[in-house]
C-alpha positions in Angstrom: 33.8 -49.5 11.5 31.2 -48.4 14.1 33.0 -45.1 14.2 32.4 -44.6 10.4 28.7 -45.5 10.8 28.3 -43.0 13.6 29.9 -40.2 11.5 27.6 -41.0 8.5 24.6 -41.0 10.8 25.5 -37.6 12.2 26.1 -36.2 8.7 22.7 -37.5 7.6 20.9 -36.0 10.6 22.6 -32.6 10.1 21.8 -32.6 6.4 18.2 -33.6 7.2 17.8 -30.7 9.7 19.4 -28.3 7.2 17.0 -29.4 4.4 14.0 -29.0 6.7 15.1 -25.6 7.8 15.6 -24.4 4.3 12.3 -25.8 3.1 10.5 -24.1 6.0 12.1 -20.7 5.2 11.0 -21.0 1.5 7.4 -21.8 2.6 7.3 -18.8 5.0 8.6 -16.5 2.3 6.0 -17.7 -0.1 3.2 -17.2 2.5 4.4 -13.7 3.1 4.4 -12.9 -0.7 0.8 -14.4 -1.0 -0.4 -12.3 1.9 1.1 -9.2 0.5 -0.5 -9.7 -2.9 -3.9 -11.1 -1.7 -6.8 -10.5 -4.2 -8.8 -8.3 -1.8 -5.9 -5.9 -1.3 -5.0 -5.9 -5.0 -8.6 -5.0 -5.9 -8.6 -1.9 -3.6 -4.9 -1.3 -3.8 -5.0 -0.7 0.0 -4.7 -2.5 3.2 -6.4 -1.6 6.5 -8.1 1.3 4.7 -11.1 2.9 6.3 -13.0 6.2 6.3 -14.4 6.9 9.7 -16.4 9.5 11.6 -15.8 9.6 15.4 -17.4 9.4 17.7 -20.4 7.6 16.1 -22.8 9.3 18.5 -22.8 12.2 21.0 -25.2 13.0 23.7 -25.7 16.8 24.1 -27.4 16.4 27.4 -30.0 18.9 28.4 -30.6 21.6 25.9 -32.8 24.6 26.8 -35.4 25.4 24.1 -34.1 28.6 22.5 -30.5 27.8 23.0 -28.2 26.3 20.3 -26.0 23.4 21.2 -22.9 22.7 19.3 -20.4 19.8 19.0 -17.8 18.4 16.7 -17.0 15.0 15.1 -13.8 14.0 13.5 -13.8 12.5 9.9 -10.6 10.5 9.2 -9.5 9.3 5.8 -7.2 6.3 6.6 -6.9 5.3 2.9 -4.0 5.9 0.6 -6.1 8.0 -1.8 -7.6 11.5 -1.7 -11.2 11.5 -0.4 -13.7 14.1 -1.6 -16.6 14.9 0.6 -19.5 15.4 -1.8 -22.3 16.3 0.5 -23.0 16.9 4.2 -26.6 16.8 5.4 -28.8 16.2 8.4 -32.1 14.5 9.2 -33.9 17.7 10.3 -33.8 21.4 9.7 -33.0 22.0 13.3 -29.6 20.4 12.9 -26.8 21.9 10.7 -23.5 20.3 9.8 -20.5 21.4 7.9 -17.0 20.2 7.3 -13.9 22.3 7.6 -12.2 20.7 4.6 -13.9 18.9 1.6 -10.8 17.2 0.1 -8.8 15.0 2.4 -5.5 13.6 1.4 -4.3 10.2 2.4 -4.4 9.7 6.2 -5.8 13.2 6.8 -8.6 14.3 9.1 -11.1 17.1 9.2 -13.6 18.4 11.7 -17.4 18.1 11.2 -19.1 21.0 13.1 -22.7 20.4 14.2 -25.2 22.7 15.7 -28.7 21.8 17.0 -31.4 24.5 17.4 -34.6 23.1 18.7 -36.4 26.4 18.4 -36.3 26.2 14.6 -39.6 24.4 14.7 -41.5 27.2 16.6 -43.5 24.6 18.4 -43.1 21.8 20.9 -41.8 19.3 18.2 -38.3 19.1 19.8 -39.3 19.0 23.5 -38.1 15.9 25.2 -35.6 13.2 24.0 -34.6 13.7 20.4 -32.2 12.0 18.0 -30.8 13.6 14.9 -28.6 12.1 12.2 -25.6 13.7 10.4 -24.8 12.3 6.9 -21.4 12.7 5.2 -21.3 11.5 1.6 -18.0 10.8 -0.1 -16.6 9.8 -3.5 -15.1 6.5 -2.1 -17.3 3.6 -3.3 -16.4 1.6 -0.2 -17.6 4.4 2.1 -20.3 6.3 0.1 -22.1 7.6 3.2 -21.0 7.9 6.8 -23.6 8.5 9.6 -23.3 9.8 13.1 -26.0 10.9 15.6 -26.6 13.4 18.2 -29.1 13.0 21.0 -30.4 15.6 23.4 -33.1 16.2 26.1 -34.7 19.4 25.1 -36.4 21.3 28.0 -38.4 24.5 28.0 -36.7 26.2 30.9 -33.4 25.8 32.8 -35.3 24.9 36.0 -36.7 21.6 34.6 
């Protein structure tokens, strides 16, 4: 009779473990479904989506007054939708910026070309440490404007 009790006890333990394992699997599957369909992702229709300009800042170093310094930034559309660049501007007339491509497909990049000409001002306005801003405006409401900066130390002559 003890043998029958032991068998029943083993069967109950095995069935209990099986029930716990199955319940845990169902809970994990439901959690995965909820994560996949979370409200924030449903609202945008995207996950891990970002529009980014890199690097955020560049130091041009010493720039001789009369020379033009150039650099590039990379604009990346990591969203699943096409991104339209609606405007590219800068904080000062001595700095020009342009993009190679105005419409970026999903997960596409373009180059932002920047030039800095301190002699545009025809005076000593840009002598010394300067910071200029580059603005890229897009049609994405989550990323309407991206900003990057350039810095430089403008000198009058190469010997300084």
